[in-house]
C-alpha positions as CSV (number, residue, x, y, z in Angstrom):
1,X,123.6,28.3,61.6
2,X,120.3,29.6,60.5
3,X,118.9,29.7,64.1
4,X,122.0,31.4,65.4
5,X,121.9,34.1,62.7
6,X,118.2,34.6,63.3
7,X,118.8,35.0,67.0
8,X,121.4,37.7,66.3
9,X,119.1,39.5,64.0
10,X,116.2,39.3,66.5
11,X,118.5,40.7,69.3
12,X,119.5,43.6,67.0
13,X,115.8,44.4,66.2
14,X,114.8,44.2,69.9
15,X,117.6,46.5,70.9
16,X,116.7,49.0,68.1
17,X,113.1,49.0,69.2
18,X,114.0,49.6,72.9
19,X,116.3,52.5,72.0
20,X,113.6,54.1,69.8
21,X,110.9,53.8,72.4
22,X,113.0,55.4,75.1
23,X,114.2,58.4,73.1
24,X,112.7,61.8,73.5
25,X,111.3,63.9,70.6
26,X,112.7,67.4,69.8
27,X,110.3,70.3,70.0
28,X,111.3,73.9,69.0
29,X,110.9,76.5,71.8
30,X,111.6,80.0,70.4
31,X,112.7,82.8,72.6
32,X,110.3,85.7,73.5
33,X,110.1,88.4,70.9
34,X,110.0,91.3,73.5
35,X,109.5,92.2,77.1
36,X,106.5,91.0,79.1
37,X,105.9,93.8,81.5
38,X,102.5,94.5,83.0
39,X,101.1,97.9,81.9
40,X,98.8,98.2,84.9
41,X,98.5,97.0,88.5
42,X,95.4,95.0,87.6
43,X,97.6,92.5,85.8
44,X,99.4,91.5,88.9
45,X,99.0,87.9,90.1
46,X,97.3,87.7,93.5
47,X,97.0,83.9,93.9
48,X,98.4,83.7,97.5
49,X,97.9,80.0,97.5
50,X,101.1,79.7,95.6
51,X,103.1,81.2,98.4
52,X,105.7,78.9,99.9
53,X,107.4,81.4,102.3
54,X,105.9,80.6,105.7
55,X,106.2,84.1,107.3
56,X,104.2,85.6,104.3
57,X,101.3,83.2,104.3
58,X,99.2,85.0,107.0
59,X,99.2,88.2,105.0
60,X,96.0,89.0,103.0
61,X,96.1,91.1,99.8
62,X,93.2,93.4,99.2
63,X,93.9,96.3,96.9
64,X,90.4,97.9,97.5
65,X,91.8,100.0,100.4
66,X,95.2,100.4,98.9
67,X,98.4,98.3,99.2
68,X,100.5,98.5,102.3
69,X,104.1,97.4,102.4
70,X,103.2,93.9,103.6
71,X,100.8,93.3,100.8
72,X,103.4,94.6,98.3
73,X,105.8,92.1,99.7
74,X,103.4,89.2,98.8
75,X,102.9,90.6,95.3
76,X,106.6,90.8,94.7
77,X,107.0,87.1,95.4
78,X,104.2,86.2,93.1
79,X,105.2,88.6,90.2
80,X,109.0,89.0,90.2
81,X,110.5,88.0,86.9
82,X,113.8,87.1,88.5
83,X,112.0,84.7,90.9
84,X,110.2,83.2,87.9
85,X,113.5,82.5,86.2
86,X,114.9,80.9,89.4
87,X,111.9,78.7,89.8
88,X,112.3,77.6,86.1
89,X,115.9,76.6,86.9
90,X,114.6,74.2,89.6
91,X,113.4,72.0,86.7
92,X,117.0,71.5,85.7
93,X,118.0,70.3,89.2
94,X,115.0,68.0,89.3
95,X,115.9,66.5,86.0
96,X,119.4,66.0,87.2
97,X,118.2,64.3,90.3
98,X,116.0,62.0,88.2
99,X,118.9,61.2,85.9
100,X,121.2,60.4,88.8
101,X,118.6,58.0,90.2
102,X,118.6,55.8,87.1
103,X,120.8,52.7,87.0
104,X,123.4,52.5,84.3
105,X,122.1,51.1,81.0
106,X,123.5,47.7,80.0
107,X,125.2,47.6,76.6
108,X,125.0,44.8,74.0
109,X,127.6,44.4,71.4
110,X,126.5,42.4,68.3
111,X,128.7,41.4,65.4
112,X,128.5,39.2,62.3
113,X,131.2,37.9,59.9
114,X,130.4,36.2,56.6
115,X,133.3,34.1,55.1
116,X,134.5,35.2,51.7
117,X,137.1,32.5,51.1
118,X,138.8,29.5,52.9
119,X,137.7,26.2,54.1
120,X,135.2,27.5,56.7
121,X,131.9,28.4,55.3
122,X,129.6,29.2,58.3
123,X,128.7,32.8,59.1
124,X,130.2,33.8,62.4
125,X,128.4,36.0,65.0
126,X,128.9,37.3,68.5
127,X,126.6,38.7,71.2
128,X,128.1,40.3,74.3
129,X,126.0,42.1,76.9
130,X,128.0,44.2,79.4
131,X,127.4,46.2,82.5
132,X,129.3,49.2,83.9
133,X,130.0,48.0,87.5
134,X,131.7,51.2,88.6
135,X,128.6,53.3,87.6
136,X,126.3,50.8,89.3
137,X,128.3,51.0,92.6
138,X,128.3,54.8,92.5
139,X,124.7,55.2,91.5
140,X,123.3,55.3,95.1
141,X,125.8,58.0,96.2
142,X,125.3,59.9,92.9
143,X,121.5,59.8,93.4
144,X,121.8,61.0,97.0
145,X,124.1,63.9,96.0
146,X,121.7,64.9,93.2
147,X,118.7,64.8,95.6
148,X,120.5,67.1,98.1
149,X,121.6,69.4,95.3
150,X,118.0,69.7,94.1
151,X,116.9,70.4,97.6
152,X,119.6,73.1,98.0
153,X,118.4,74.8,94.8
154,X,114.8,74.7,96.0
155,X,115.8,76.2,99.4
156,X,117.9,78.9,97.7
157,X,114.8,79.9,95.7
158,X,112.8,80.0,98.9
159,X,115.4,82.3,100.5
160,X,115.4,84.5,97.3
161,X,111.6,84.8,97.6
162,X,111.9,85.9,101.2
163,X,114.6,88.5,100.6
164,X,112.7,89.8,97.5
165,X,109.6,90.3,99.6
166,X,111.5,92.2,102.2
167,X,113.2,94.3,99.6
168,X,109.8,95.2,98.2
169,X,108.7,96.2,101.7
170,X,111.8,98.5,102.0
171,X,111.0,100.2,98.7
172,X,107.4,100.7,99.7
173,X,108.3,102.1,103.1
174,X,110.9,104.4,101.5
175,X,108.4,105.7,98.9
176,X,105.7,106.3,101.5
177,X,108.1,108.2,103.8
178,X,109.5,110.4,101.0
179,X,106.1,111.2,99.7
180,X,104.9,112.2,103.2
181,X,108.0,114.4,103.5
182,X,107.3,115.9,100.1
183,X,103.7,116.7,101.1
184,X,104.9,118.5,104.2
185,X,107.7,120.3,102.3
186,X,105.2,121.3,99.6
187,X,103.2,123.2,102.3
188,X,106.4,124.8,103.6
189,X,107.4,125.8,100.1
190,X,104.1,127.3,99.3
191,X,104.3,129.5,102.4
192,X,108.0,130.4,101.6
193,X,107.2,131.2,98.0
194,X,104.3,133.4,99.0
195,X,106.4,135.2,101.5
196,X,109.2,135.7,99.0
197,X,106.7,137.1,96.5
198,X,105.4,139.6,99.0
199,X,108.9,140.5,100.1
200,X,109.9,141.1,96.5
201,X,107.0,143.5,96.0
202,X,107.8,145.2,99.2
203,X,111.5,145.6,98.2
204,X,110.3,147.2,94.9
205,X,108.4,149.8,97.1
206,X,111.4,150.2,99.4
207,X,109.3,148.8,102.3
208,X,111.9,146.1,103.2
209,X,115.6,145.8,103.0
210,X,117.6,143.7,100.4
211,X,118.8,141.6,103.3
212,X,115.2,140.7,104.3
213,X,114.4,139.8,100.7
214,X,117.5,137.7,100.4
215,X,116.6,135.8,103.6
216,X,113.1,135.0,102.2
217,X,114.7,133.8,99.0
218,X,117.1,131.6,100.9
219,X,114.3,130.0,102.9
220,X,112.4,129.3,99.6
221,X,115.4,127.8,97.9
222,X,116.1,125.6,100.9
223,X,112.5,124.2,100.9
224,X,112.7,123.7,97.1
225,X,115.9,121.7,97.4
226,X,114.6,119.4,100.1
227,X,111.3,118.9,98.4
228,X,113.0,118.1,95.1
229,X,115.2,115.5,96.9
230,X,112.1,113.9,98.5
231,X,110.2,113.8,95.2
232,X,113.2,112.2,93.5
233,X,113.8,109.6,96.2
234,X,110.1,108.6,96.3
235,X,110.0,108.3,92.5
236,X,113.1,106.1,92.4
237,X,111.8,103.9,95.2
238,X,108.6,103.4,93.2
239,X,110.5,102.6,90.0
240,X,112.6,100.0,91.9
241,X,109.4,98.5,93.4
242,X,107.7,98.4,89.9
243,X,110.8,96.6,88.5
244,X,110.4,93.9,91.3
245,X,106.7,93.6,90.5
246,X,107.3,93.4,86.7
247,X,105.3,96.6,86.2
248,X,105.9,99.5,83.8
249,X,107.9,102.2,85.5
250,X,105.0,104.7,85.0
251,X,102.5,102.7,87.0
252,X,101.6,104.3,90.3
253,X,100.6,101.8,92.9
254,X,98.0,102.9,95.5
255,X,100.5,102.6,98.4
256,X,99.1,103.2,101.9
257,X,101.0,103.1,105.3
258,X,100.9,99.8,107.1
259,X,100.0,99.0,110.7
260,X,102.1,100.6,113.5
261,X,105.6,99.1,113.6
262,X,106.2,96.8,116.6
263,X,109.1,94.7,117.5
264,X,110.1,91.4,119.1
265,X,111.2,91.3,122.7
266,X,114.9,90.3,123.3
267,X,113.9,86.9,124.6
268,X,112.0,86.1,121.4
269,X,114.9,87.3,119.3
270,X,117.3,85.1,121.2
271,X,115.0,82.1,120.8
272,X,114.6,82.7,117.1
273,X,118.3,83.2,116.7
274,X,119.0,79.8,118.3
275,X,116.6,78.0,116.0
276,X,117.7,79.6,112.8
277,X,119.8,76.5,111.6
278,X,116.5,74.5,111.5
279,X,114.4,77.3,109.9
280,X,116.2,79.8,107.7
281,X,116.2,78.6,104.1
282,X,119.7,79.8,103.2
283,X,121.2,77.9,106.1
284,X,119.2,74.8,105.3
285,X,120.4,75.1,101.7
286,X,124.0,75.1,102.8
287,X,123.3,72.1,104.9
288,X,121.8,70.3,101.9
289,X,124.8,71.3,99.8
290,X,127.2,69.9,102.4
291,X,125.3,66.6,102.5
292,X,125.4,66.5,98.7
293,X,129.2,66.9,98.8
294,X,129.4,64.3,101.5
295,X,127.7,61.9,99.1
296,X,130.3,62.9,96.4
297,X,133.1,62.0,98.9
298,X,131.5,58.5,99.3
299,X,131.2,58.3,95.5
300,X,134.9,59.1,95.1
301,X,135.8,56.5,97.7
302,X,133.7,53.8,96.0
303,X,135.2,54.7,92.7
304,X,138.5,53.3,93.9
305,X,137.0,49.8,93.6
306,X,139.2,48.3,90.8
307,X,136.4,46.4,88.9
308,X,135.2,48.8,86.2
309,X,132.9,46.6,84.0
310,X,132.0,43.0,83.3
311,X,130.7,41.4,80.1
312,X,129.2,38.1,79.0
313,X,130.1,36.8,75.5
314,X,128.4,34.2,73.3
315,X,130.0,33.7,69.9
316,X,130.3,31.3,67.0
317,X,133.2,31.3,64.6
318,X,133.3,30.4,60.8
319,X,134.3,26.8,61.7
320,X,131.1,26.3,63.6
321,X,132.6,26.3,67.0
322,X,130.4,28.0,69.6
323,X,131.9,29.7,72.7
324,X,130.7,31.5,75.7
325,X,132.7,33.4,78.4
326,X,133.1,36.3,80.8
327,X,135.4,39.3,80.6
328,X,136.1,42.1,83.1
329,X,137.9,45.4,82.9
330,X,140.0,46.3,86.0
331,X,141.5,49.7,86.8
332,X,144.9,49.3,88.4
333,X,145.4,52.0,91.1
334,X,149.1,52.6,90.2
335,X,149.3,56.3,89.6
336,X,146.7,57.3,92.3
337,X,144.3,59.2,90.1
338,X,141.3,58.0,92.0
339,X,142.9,58.8,95.3
340,X,143.5,62.3,94.0
341,X,139.7,62.6,93.3
342,X,139.0,61.6,96.9
343,X,141.3,64.3,98.1
344,X,139.6,66.9,95.9
345,X,136.1,65.9,97.0
346,X,137.1,65.8,100.7
347,X,138.7,69.3,100.4
348,X,135.5,70.6,98.7
349,X,133.5,69.2,101.6
350,X,135.8,71.0,104.1
351,X,135.3,74.2,102.1
352,X,131.5,73.9,102.3
353,X,131.8,73.3,106.1
354,X,133.8,76.5,106.5
355,X,131.3,78.4,104.4
356,X,128.4,77.2,106.5
357,X,130.3,78.2,109.7
358,X,130.9,81.7,108.1
359,X,127.2,82.0,107.3
360,X,126.2,81.2,110.8
361,X,128.6,83.8,112.1
362,X,127.4,86.3,109.6
363,X,123.8,85.6,110.6
364,X,124.6,86.4,114.2
365,X,126.2,89.6,113.2
366,X,123.2,90.6,111.0
367,X,120.8,90.1,113.8
368,X,122.9,92.0,116.3
369,X,123.5,94.8,113.8
370,X,119.8,95.1,113.0
371,X,118.9,95.2,116.7
372,X,121.5,98.0,117.3
373,X,120.3,100.0,114.3
374,X,116.6,99.6,115.4
375,X,117.3,100.7,119.0
376,X,119.5,103.6,117.9
377,X,117.0,104.9,115.3
378,X,114.1,104.6,117.7
379,X,116.0,106.4,120.5
380,X,116.9,109.2,118.1
381,X,113.4,109.5,116.7
382,X,112.0,109.7,120.2
383,X,114.2,112.7,121.0
384,X,113.3,114.4,117.8
385,X,109.6,113.8,118.2
386,X,109.9,116.0,121.3
387,X,112.3,118.6,119.8
388,X,110.6,119.2,116.4
389,X,107.2,120.3,117.7
390,X,109.0,122.8,120.0
391,X,110.9,124.2,117.1
392,X,107.8,124.4,115.0
393,X,106.0,126.2,117.8
394,X,108.8,128.7,118.0
395,X,108.8,129.2,114.2
396,X,105.1,130.3,114.0
397,X,105.5,133.5,116.1
398,X,108.9,134.1,114.6
399,X,107.3,134.8,111.3
400,X,105.2,137.6,112.8
401,X,108.1,138.8,114.8
402,X,110.1,139.0,111.6
403,X,107.3,140.9,109.9
404,X,107.3,143.4,112.8
405,X,111.1,143.8,112.7
406,X,111.5,142.3,116.1
407,X,114.1,139.8,114.9
408,X,116.6,140.2,112.1
409,X,116.7,138.2,108.8
410,X,119.6,136.0,109.9
411,X,117.8,134.9,113.1
412,X,114.6,134.2,111.1
413,X,116.5,132.2,108.4
414,X,118.4,130.2,111.0
415,X,115.2,129.3,112.8
416,X,113.4,128.2,109.6
417,X,116.4,126.1,108.4
418,X,116.7,124.4,111.8
419,X,113.0,123.5,111.7
420,X,113.4,122.0,108.2
421,X,116.6,120.2,109.2
422,X,115.2,118.7,112.3
423,X,112.0,117.7,110.6
424,X,114.1,115.9,107.9
425,X,116.2,114.2,110.6
426,X,113.0,113.0,112.3
427,X,111.7,111.6,109.0
428,X,115.0,109.9,108.3
429,X,115.2,108.3,111.8
430,X,111.6,107.0,111.6
431,X,112.3,105.5,108.2
432,X,115.5,104.0,109.4
433,X,113.6,102.4,112.3
434,X,111.1,100.8,109.9
435,X,113.9,99.6,107.6
436,X,115.9,98.2,110.6
437,X,112.8,96.3,111.7
438,X,112.5,94.7,108.3
439,X,116.2,93.8,108.4
440,X,115.7,92.1,111.7
441,X,112.7,90.1,110.5
442,X,114.6,89.2,107.4
443,X,117.6,87.9,109.4
444,X,115.4,86.0,111.8
445,X,113.1,84.6,109.1
446,X,110.1,85.6,111.2
447,X,106.7,86.9,110.2
448,X,106.3,90.6,110.4
449,X,105.3,91.8,113.9
450,X,102.5,93.8,112.3
451,X,101.1,91.3,109.8
452,X,97.6,91.5,108.5
453,X,96.5,87.9,109.2
454,X,93.7,85.9,107.7
455,X,90.7,85.1,110.0
């Protein structure tokens, strides 16, 4: 009796020690007390060795000569707070994959009964280790599903890094284009304001008509409106860019234009489009998600196996009789609950398959749309690059002709407004071409055609 009781106590002590050694310890992790936004561009991370997005790796970052849109794209990946949060979430998926790879812990049931009255005086005890057979059979599929889910999350972050980089490029290109437009309009406005001031003085001396003075005022107001729009749009693009970079909104980055925009020939685009399912992170992520769900289907099928758990029992009763035996828990598939889970998992897999097909179709449409936008914007810009200088050449002598009275105020005003309108159209088409080029590179997951590469 003594040896049996001692064995039961030893088993309990060993179990308690094992549980204590495998338990984690709680540590407090308080939330941040306030925002963590960089007050200056000097605080930006520039460790390009951390880049994982292959198309961005050849780009060098050197702020000594200013930051072009490609360099800004790299900085966005390294400094975006949203991307930092997404990377932190990867730890959760990694932990889930680790947990899914563990075998189910065996359980040990220990009991002791001391007689209080009756003829039997020996202390009874029972030890019964058990194992969850259903969990053991499902562990391989569960681990496979968790691994693919973790890979899907990682690829989703990679795609988010790429799209964030391209968005930063678009903001930088927009800011540069609007600032260039504002600089041009500032010169036009200065000339229009000077002319209106002289016209107003001449009107006071009755040297010009009220109609002439009104035309000068209209030209000045038109230039003011367009310049205010350009300044507003440039400032907004810079604020949006600063938000991506985790910079204070008031920080002014030293943006400079990038290399001349080039493009990929149609054959290269077609080849890149055909290989997208093996390269583009969002498509690879959907593939990983589909494989994870396929593993869940296998898991649901295996779960139909009726044996749920088995246990071994070793016991001694108060009369001193010692027994040992086996027990098993069987799940009877009478009401079809497990078959229903198989149907749910299979339907979910079919849904993911349809989503993947839809993304493939959407990707094709994105590429073709970007190609069409790029071709259209470049064609329109080419025409305007011919027309605008002609209009500007006509406008220069028109000012002198207007001063001499050779043309009336309406003709002069119409000519000036046409010049400003066509110049704005040219700026818009050139910006649209640059943005369409970025959209094409984004959809094809290709390095920029004008990347500053490392030696």
